[in-house]
N, C-alpha and C positions, 0 to 999 in steps of 0.2 A: 504494500500500500504506500502511495506517495505522500508527500507533505501536504497537508490541507491548509495549514495556517502557520505563518512564521512571524514571530514577534521581535526578532533580533534586528540589529542595525543593518541597513541596506549598504552593500558595497558596490561601487560602480556608478553608473549613471544616476543622476537625480533629476527630479522634475524641472522643466524649464522655469525660470523665474517669471513672475507675472509680467514684469515690464518687457521681457524678451518675447512674449507671445502677442505683442501688439501688431496690428496690421502693418504699421510703417516698417517693421523689420522683415516683412515677407512680400510686400507689394512690388509691382513693376513700376519703376520710376520713369522709364523711357516709354511714354504712352503715345500711340498714334491717335491724334484727335482730329476732328473735322470742324469746319465752320458750317453754319446753317445754309449759307448761300452756295456752297460747293455743289458741283454737278454730281448727280448720282453715279454716273459712269466713272468719274474720278475716284469716288469713294469705293466702288466695287473693285476697281483696279488696285487701290491701296490695300484693301482687305485681302485680296488674293496674293499680291506681291509680298506683303508682310506676314502672311500666314496667321492672321488674326480672325476672330469671329465677329468683330465689329469694333466700335469705339465711341467715346463720348463726343458730343457736339458741344463746342464751347463758344462763348461770346468773345468779343475783342478783349475783354478783361479777364479771360481765362476762367469764366464761371460756367459751370455745367448747365446747359439749357435743354439737353436731350441726349439720346443715345441711338445709334443705328447698329443693326445686327445683320448677319447674313440672311436671316429670315425676313427682315424688312426689305432687303434687296430682292430676294426671291419673289416676295409679294409684288414688288414694283414691276419685275419682269413679267409676271403673270398678268397683271392688270394692263400693262402696255400692249401685250400681245392681244388680249381680249378686246380692248377698246381701240386698238390700232393707233396708239399714241407713241410719238417719238421719245426716246429716253434721253437724248442728248441735250434737251433743254429743261430738264427737271432738276430742281434743287433737293438737297438732302432734307431740308425743313419739311417738305411735303410728306416724307416717309419716316422721319425719326419718331421715336417714342419720347414724348415730353414727360415731365414730372418723374425724373429719375431718382431711384433710391441710391443715395450715396452713403459712404461710411467715413468715419473719422480715423485719422492715423493712429490715435491712441486706443481705438476700440480693440477688444479682445478678439483674437483670431477665431476662437471657438464659438463666440457669439455670432461672428460673421458666417461661420459654417452653418449655424442654425438658420440664419437669414437666407442662405442659398437654398436650404431645404424648403423653407416656407414660401419663398417667392418664385422658385424654379428658374432663377436667373443664373447665368454662367459667370458673370463678373460684376463688380461694382466700382464706380469711380471713387477715389479717395480724395476727400476735400478738406482743406484746412483754411479757416477764415474765408470761406466762400470760394476759394480758388482750387482748381484741379492740381493735385500734386502726384497722383499715381493711379494705379488700377490694381485691384485685388481680384484674383480669379480662383475658381475651384481648384485648379491645378496648383496654385500657390499654397493653398491649404493642405493639399495632399503632400506636397514637397516638405512642408513644415512638419507634418505628422511623421513622415519617413525619417526626418532628422531626429525626431524625439523617440523613435522606436527603441524599445528596451528600457525606457525610463518610466517613471510614474507620472507622466504628463497629465493624467486625468485630474490630479489634485489642483492643477493650475487654473481650472475652470471654476473653482469654488469662490 
C-alpha cells in the first residue's frame, strides 16, 4: 500500500509566489493590434502572416475599443460572398467585437483561467491605466502551469 498522506517538510519545488503568478509575468508584450479604420483584407493578411487568431482594435491613444478574430473575418467573407459585396473597401470597425473584456496586469493568472472558461474567449487584452500593454492567451496559461508542474501551485490561488 502506498503513502496516503504525508505531513513532513516538502523538499524540492515550492508553490509559485502570489506576485509571480500575475498576468504581467506571462502575457505577450509584442501585440499585433489594429486600428478601426484599417481595411479588413489588411487585417486578414496580418492575422495569417503573424500566425495569430486575431487582435485588439485600438484608438490613436492606444485604448482598446474592440477586438477582431479569425471568426469575425470568416463571417465577413461569408457575408461578402452572399451579398456580393467587395471586401477591399470595408473597415475592421464594421466587423470587430466592441465592449471587450480586458484584464489587469496584476490580476491572478488562475482567475484569468476561470474567465477563459466562463467566456469561451481565447485571449484577453491586458490594460493598464486604460492603455493596451499586452495580451494574455490560453496558451500563456498552459505554459505557466507547465513551468509550475511538480510544485504545489494550487495553494497560490487561495
